[in-house]
Phi, psi and omega in degrees: 000138178236121178238118181240119176265111183272128181298146180281132175284159177282114184283156177287324180261120185293342181270357185289316185300131180257337180062039174262165180251133177245138177248122178257124185239122178158167182244030177249099184302323182296311180296316182297317181295319181294314181294319181298321180294319180293317180294323179297322177295334177276359175094016181277146165278127189253131171231137183237151178214141180273324187251149181296320181297319177296319180297321178296321177296320178296319180300325179286326183275318189252348182042067181296152179274327183233131177239125176243116188234146172289156177293321181251124181233166175277124178103325178196166179281167177298325178294317179295322178297318179297317179299317179294322179297318182293339180276352180291149178275104183239148177276342182225169182277146173244127183272124188248121177245131182249129178272132183221155179278336180215172181244055176296132185299323179294320179294319179296318179297318179296322179294315179298322178293329180283346179112011178289137179271325185205165182232147173231133180270133177279147355290149186289130174267131181300319181295317180292321179297317179297323178294318179295321179295319179299318178296319179297320181294324177297316179297315182294322179295316178298319180296321177298316181295318178296319179295319177296319178296320179296322178297316178295320179295319178296319178295317179295320179295319178297319178294320177297321178296320177296317179296317180298320178298317179295319179296317179299319179296316180295321180292325176297319178291322178296325178298317178299317180296318181292319177298331178289344177295330175272089189293324180232130181274346179204160179203153177234128179231103186063237178262014180255133179239137180239133177230143185240147175227132178218112182228097176294148177288326177249210177295315182227160183213190184245016178264152177208135176225155179177180178205162178201150178284140176259316178209191183298329184237011181230146178226149174258138182229133182222153175217124182237150175219104181280141180297147179082188181221175171081207191295316182301311179297320182294322180295318178294322177300318180296320180293319179294327181297330178296320181286349180239021182285170179285352180282123185293335181280348178248334183288119183298321182294337184261359185297322179295325180292336180296326182266014178090358179268199180268161177291157178295129182289165183304312183292320178297324178295320179297319178293323177300313180294324180296316177296319179299316181296319184281327187261329187250331184268125177265073184209157175267002182285158173216175177210158174258158186206145161240123172236126184236146174240119184246130169267103187285350176279326183253342184083004179284130183230128171233139183211161177247138176247118181239077177078355182283154177305154184296128172300147183247121180258121175249114181285168181299332180277002177095349180293147186236135179227135174266122187266153171089165180252354177117296184073171182263149177293163183267131177098018182243311186249148178291322181234074184285159174248117178256156182257119177261130187241137175238132180212147178255119178271145180238163177306135181090350178281155172215148182238128179248121174250111186235150177281168181289353175297339177275303184292334180264008173301133190244131176284164179304334180277001177094356180278138178270154180299312176068181180293326180296318178295321179294320177297320178298321178295318179298317181289319182295326183254029182299333182279349181266150180234159170053223184297322176304321177295313182297320179293320178295321178297315179297321178295318180298318179296317180297319178294322182298318181262015177055037177079356181266058181282127185261348185229157176294151172235139178213155182201150170240127177248117180250121185234133172261118182298148184294334180267013181293138175250103185275145180279132177264112179283142179294143179287146178286136180297142179290140180273000000 
């Protein structure tokens, strides 16, 4: 092996030197000297080799940017050398120029198939060689830029992956905290049983369900659905949960009871939240709500519907009724109209308050579950009670949309046991 490093001349143009390495392969001193001189003027570091095997060893050690090879070499042909060169494990591209005595079309096709980038006809013309070098430099410069961009992209991707991992970890913890907002998943008050379901579509969501005792024979029941998804909706849900907590000093509905009066009624509570959203919250979010007050001794139920899906009443005989007229969502209008509903529950009746994540669950064909699908679930699972019913309902919804659920689902199931003995309050005398 012969390796000759030719010193670089001082160029007239300071921007000319590229500082790339060129490998000249061949046993023709005249051609090599001429090509080496032209490349040196272009600022290349020059390395030369007589044999193909030596040249391959140099390619592994020095990774030249430009290779200029004779067609005929000792040990293998120029085409075979190019094929072997292309199989080397390199971090960057090497531009391969093959010197030939003629431009036979078959030879050119074979060279391109072997991985040759360009051809030069002997004897080498300085003008043609400079043109080929310019083309090679453009390719190498583009490859350098792409490699640099890929390096930056890989670094950015690695940083994004680290950030995503941290976000996923935080969201998992946020999910635990949000699930903790539903302090009790079920409750029994006399012969009345309440069961709750909360399933965010992602890590966290904007649905909230719950209940709390108002007095010895009354309980408050609520279901909220904040617009949107993710962190914004979850933060608003967390704030609303404070106003509906079991603590009497924070629960808005219980403030009246603190002073010896009655609890805030369902419609008044909806107006309170509407004013709070418009006057205190600097957000474009809004939410829908069902708030119900149940006297579990008498079965009397009054509730307000503020844009939330219609509660579904299933009587003991299996008949199903969708209650309410809809009402307006909370946090949109200055003077909203809410729908107040009064209904008398009897032993064996049950009331389902569900978010639109159930009725708007969409099958792959684009059809939504709708009220008819929800009624079918109620009838099919009529024999199930409490959490088994809610879990079966959630499974049915997931199967309907093939696991591609796009929205949170939440539900409150209120059941009057069949053996319940309800108190009959005396009617007020007519005036």
